[in-house]
C-alpha positions in Angstrom: -26.2 -1.5 13.7 -27.6 2.0 12.9 -24.8 3.6 15.0 -22.2 1.6 13.1 -23.6 2.7 9.7 -23.5 6.4 10.9 -19.9 5.9 12.1 -19.0 4.2 8.8 -20.2 7.3 6.9 -18.5 9.7 9.3 -15.2 7.7 8.8 -15.5 8.0 5.0 -16.1 11.8 5.2 -13.1 12.2 7.4 -10.8 10.1 5.3 -11.8 11.7 2.0 -11.3 15.2 3.3 -8.1 14.4 5.1 -6.6 12.7 2.0 -7.5 15.7 -0.1 -5.6 18.0 2.3 -2.7 15.5 2.6 -2.1 15.6 -1.2 -1.9 19.4 -1.2 0.3 19.5 1.9 2.7 16.8 0.6 3.0 18.5 -2.8 3.6 21.9 -1.2 6.3 20.5 1.1 8.1 18.9 -1.8 8.2 22.2 -3.7 9.2 24.3 -0.7 12.1 21.9 0.2 12.9 21.5 -3.5 13.0 17.7 -3.4 11.2 15.3 -5.8 7.5 14.8 -5.0 8.2 11.1 -5.5 10.5 11.2 -2.4 7.7 12.6 -0.3 5.2 10.1 -1.7 7.6 7.2 -1.1 8.3 8.2 2.5 6.0 10.4 4.5 2.8 9.7 2.6 3.2 6.0 2.0 4.6 5.2 5.5 1.8 7.3 7.1 -1.1 5.8 5.2 0.0 2.2 5.9 0.0 2.8 9.7 -3.2 0.6 10.1 -1.4 -2.3 8.6 1.5 -1.9 11.0 -0.8 -2.0 14.0 -2.6 -5.1 12.8 0.5 -7.0 11.8 2.4 -6.4 15.1 -0.7 -7.2 17.2 -1.4 -10.4 15.2 2.1 -11.8 15.1 2.7 -11.0 18.8 -0.5 -13.0 19.5 0.8 -15.9 17.4 -1.7 -15.3 14.6 0.6 -15.1 11.7 -2.1 -15.9 9.2 -3.9 -12.6 9.8 -0.6 -10.7 9.4 0.1 -12.4 6.0 -3.5 -12.0 4.9 -3.2 -8.3 5.7 0.0 -7.8 3.8 -0.7 -10.0 0.8 -4.2 -8.6 0.5 -3.0 -5.0 0.8 -0.4 -5.5 -1.9 -2.9 -7.0 -4.3 -5.6 -4.4 -3.4 -3.1 -1.5 -3.7 -2.2 -2.3 -7.3 -5.1 -4.2 -8.9 -7.9 -2.2 -7.2 -6.4 1.2 -6.3 -4.1 1.8 -9.3 -6.7 0.1 -11.5 -9.5 2.4 -10.3 -7.3 5.5 -10.4 -6.1 4.8 -14.0 -9.7 4.0 -15.1 -10.8 7.4 -13.8 -7.7 9.1 -15.4 -4.7 7.5 -17.1 -1.7 7.7 -14.8 1.4 9.1 -16.4 4.7 7.5 -15.2 8.0 9.2 -15.3 11.0 7.6 -17.0 12.9 7.5 -13.7 10.0 5.6 -12.1 10.0 2.9 -14.7 13.8 2.6 -14.5 14.3 2.8 -10.7 11.3 2.7 -8.4 9.1 0.1 -10.2 12.1 -2.3 -10.6 12.8 -1.9 -6.9 9.2 -2.9 -6.1 9.4 -5.8 -8.5 12.6 -7.1 -6.9 11.2 -6.9 -3.4 7.9 -8.6 -4.4 9.8 -11.4 -6.4 12.1 -12.2 -3.4 9.1 -12.1 -1.1 7.2 -14.6 -3.4 10.2 -16.9 -3.6 10.6 -16.9 0.2 6.9 -18.1 0.5 7.5 -21.2 -1.7 9.2 -23.5 0.8 6.8 -26.4 -0.1 7.7 -26.1 -3.8 11.4 -26.7 -3.1 10.7 -29.3 -0.4 7.2 -30.9 -0.5 7.7 -32.4 2.9 8.2 -28.9 4.5 5.2 -26.6 5.1 5.4 -23.0 3.9 7.1 -21.2 6.8 8.3 -17.7 7.1 11.4 -17.6 9.4 13.6 -15.0 11.0 16.1 -15.6 8.2 13.5 -14.8 5.6 12.5 -11.6 7.5 16.1 -10.6 7.7 16.3 -10.8 3.9 13.4 -8.4 3.7 14.9 -6.0 6.1 18.1 -5.9 4.0 16.0 -5.2 0.9 14.4 -2.3 2.8 17.9 -0.9 3.7 18.6 -1.0 0.0 15.4 1.0 -0.6 16.4 3.5 2.1 19.8 4.1 0.4 18.0 4.9 -2.8 15.8 7.4 -0.9 18.9 9.0 0.6 20.2 9.4 -3.0 16.9 11.1 -4.0 17.2 13.5 -1.1 20.2 15.2 -2.8 18.3 15.7 -6.1 17.1 19.1 -5.2 15.4 21.3 -7.8 17.6 23.9 -9.3 14.7 26.1 -10.3 14.3 29.1 -8.0 10.7 29.6 -9.1 9.8 26.3 -7.4 10.2 28.0 -4.0 7.3 30.2 -4.7 5.0 27.4 -5.7 2.8 25.3 -3.4 -0.4 25.9 -1.6 1.0 26.0 1.9 4.2 27.1 3.7 6.7 24.5 4.9 5.6 24.8 8.5 1.9 24.6 7.7 2.5 21.7 5.3 4.3 19.7 8.1 1.5 20.4 10.6 -1.1 19.5 8.1 0.7 16.3 7.2 0.8 15.2 10.8 -2.8 16.1 11.5 -4.2 14.5 8.3 -2.1 11.3 8.8 -3.5 11.0 12.3 -7.0 11.6 11.1 -6.6 9.0 8.3 -5.4 6.4 10.8 -8.3 7.2 13.2 -10.9 7.2 10.4 -9.6 4.0 8.8 -9.8 2.3 12.2 -13.3 3.7 12.6 -14.3 2.3 9.2 -12.8 -1.1 9.8 -14.5 -1.6 13.2 -17.9 -0.3 11.9 -17.7 -2.6 8.9 -16.8 -5.6 11.0 -19.8 -4.9 13.3 -22.1 -4.5 10.3 -20.8 -7.7 8.7 -21.3 -9.6 12.0 -24.8 -8.4 12.4 -25.5 -9.6 8.8 -24.0 -13.0 9.6 -21.2 -12.7 7.0 -18.4 -15.3 7.4 -15.2 -14.5 9.2 -13.2 -15.1 6.0 -15.3 -12.6 4.1 -14.9 -10.1 6.9 -11.1 -10.4 6.9 -10.8 -10.1 3.1 -13.1 -7.1 2.9 -13.5 -5.1 6.1 -9.9 -5.6 7.3 -7.8 -5.8 4.1 -9.8 -3.3 1.9 -10.6 -1.2 5.0 -7.0 -0.7 6.0 -6.2 0.1 2.3 -8.7 3.0 2.2 -6.1 5.6 3.0 -4.0 4.5 0.0 -7.1 4.3 -2.1 -8.5 7.7 -1.4 -5.0 9.2 -1.5 -4.1 7.7 -4.9 -7.5 8.4 -6.6 -7.4 12.1 -5.4 -3.8 12.4 -6.5 -4.6 11.1 -10.0 -7.6 13.3 -10.3 -5.4 16.3 -9.4 -2.7 15.3 -11.9 -0.2 14.6 -9.1 0.9 11.3 -10.7 4.1 11.0 -8.8 2.1 11.1 -5.5 -0.4 8.6 -6.9 2.0 5.9 -8.0 4.8 6.7 -5.5 2.3 6.2 -2.6 1.6 2.7 -3.8 5.2 1.7 -4.5 6.3 3.0 -1.1 3.4 1.4 0.7 3.9 -2.1 -0.8 7.7 -2.1 -0.2 7.0 -0.9 3.4 4.3 -3.5 3.9 6.4 -6.4 2.7 9.7 -5.5 4.3 8.7 -3.8 7.6 5.0 -4.4 8.3 5.6 -8.2 7.9 9.4 -8.6 8.2 10.0 -6.6 11.4 7.4 -8.4 13.7 8.6 -11.8 12.4 12.2 -10.9 13.1 11.1 -9.8 16.6 8.6 -12.5 17.6 9.8 -15.5 15.5 8.8 -17.9 12.8 5.2 -18.4 11.6 3.7 -21.2 9.4 1.8 -20.0 6.3 -1.4 -22.0 6.7 -4.1 -21.4 4.1 -1.8 -19.7 1.6 -1.4 -21.4 -1.8 0.3 -20.9 -5.1 -2.6 -18.7 -6.4 -2.1 -16.2 -3.6 1.7 -16.0 -4.2 1.1 -15.7 -7.9 -1.3 -12.8 -7.4 1.2 -10.9 -5.2 3.9 -11.4 -7.9 1.6 -10.4 -10.7 0.6 -7.2 -8.9 4.2 -5.8 -9.2 5.0 -7.4 -12.6 1.9 -6.2 -14.4 2.3 -2.7 -12.9 5.9 -2.6 -14.2 4.9 -3.9 -17.7 1.9 -1.5 -18.1 3.9 1.5 -16.9 6.8 0.6 -19.2 4.7 0.2 -22.3 3.7 3.9 -23.0 5.0 5.6 -19.8 1.5 5.5 -18.5 -1.1 3.2 -17.0 -4.0 3.6 -19.4 -7.7 3.2 -18.8 -7.6 -0.1 -20.7 -4.8 -1.4 -18.5 -6.7 -0.2 -15.4 -9.7 -2.2 -16.5 -7.5 -5.3 -16.8 -6.2 -4.7 -13.3 -9.8 -4.4 -12.0 -10.8 -7.6 -13.7 -7.8 -9.5 -12.2 -8.8 -8.1 -8.8 -12.4 -9.4 -9.2 -11.2 -12.8 -10.4 -8.8 -13.1 -7.4 -11.5 -12.1 -4.9 -14.0 -14.5 -6.4 -11.4 -17.3 -6.1 -10.6 -16.3 -2.5 -14.1 -16.1 -1.3 -15.7 -19.0 -3.1 -13.0 -21.6 -3.8 
């Protein structure tokens, strides 16, 4: 167990430093290419940091273990908003642009709402268990296509300011290289952290459910957590909130939708109304809080953290 503790600490050091460099590289690339930082956060950063969830989802669905895939995605969406945004805004209030409130956050709310409705088979027909079918996953894929069209539109919103070209810590080439290296390091370190945490939990005789909801779900969300907190601390608010929006949309539509579309239907055993409600509230409350004063305040971040604790207490003990 001593080796696992050492590897756990090494993993944390790597992921923190890599995320720090990733923020600077992503910001520099956006400035050099004269595209919105939100676009970089919604694509390269968010898709890169959710790579651990992709691996777990495909592996579990292919093996017929749809429960783990759903626990991974549902848990990640809840953790990303209530824990990560809550923690980041508690450290420093996150300012939200008008365009984000009008466009990106409503997109996330639409995707999450549709996803929640698709999980409510038993509500519409009590004799039918909650099942996620290929038809359901196709709906999610179509929603992701809508999101991609929005991203393509953002691509053409280049900055008109010539001075932007001179800004940025790194050149375009170095930024691209650093993005690739840091994303690979983040994936490696998060995998190292998850495996080490699972071994430590097993050695301490912690239940499998507790391991799944902590070591796997929170462990695979560490890239988003470190990335968002560091971005908020540096005042890169578009990077902070864009990373979470992009990650949650990608998690729901692709990380979950694509493997089900490929491997077939799965039955949602062990998922109840509280889980579905928590997923919906994660996007709804983020939208409401961001819309109120164009920022997620420390008080609102505290509310998110309280909701996170209440949900986890319910998950682990009830």
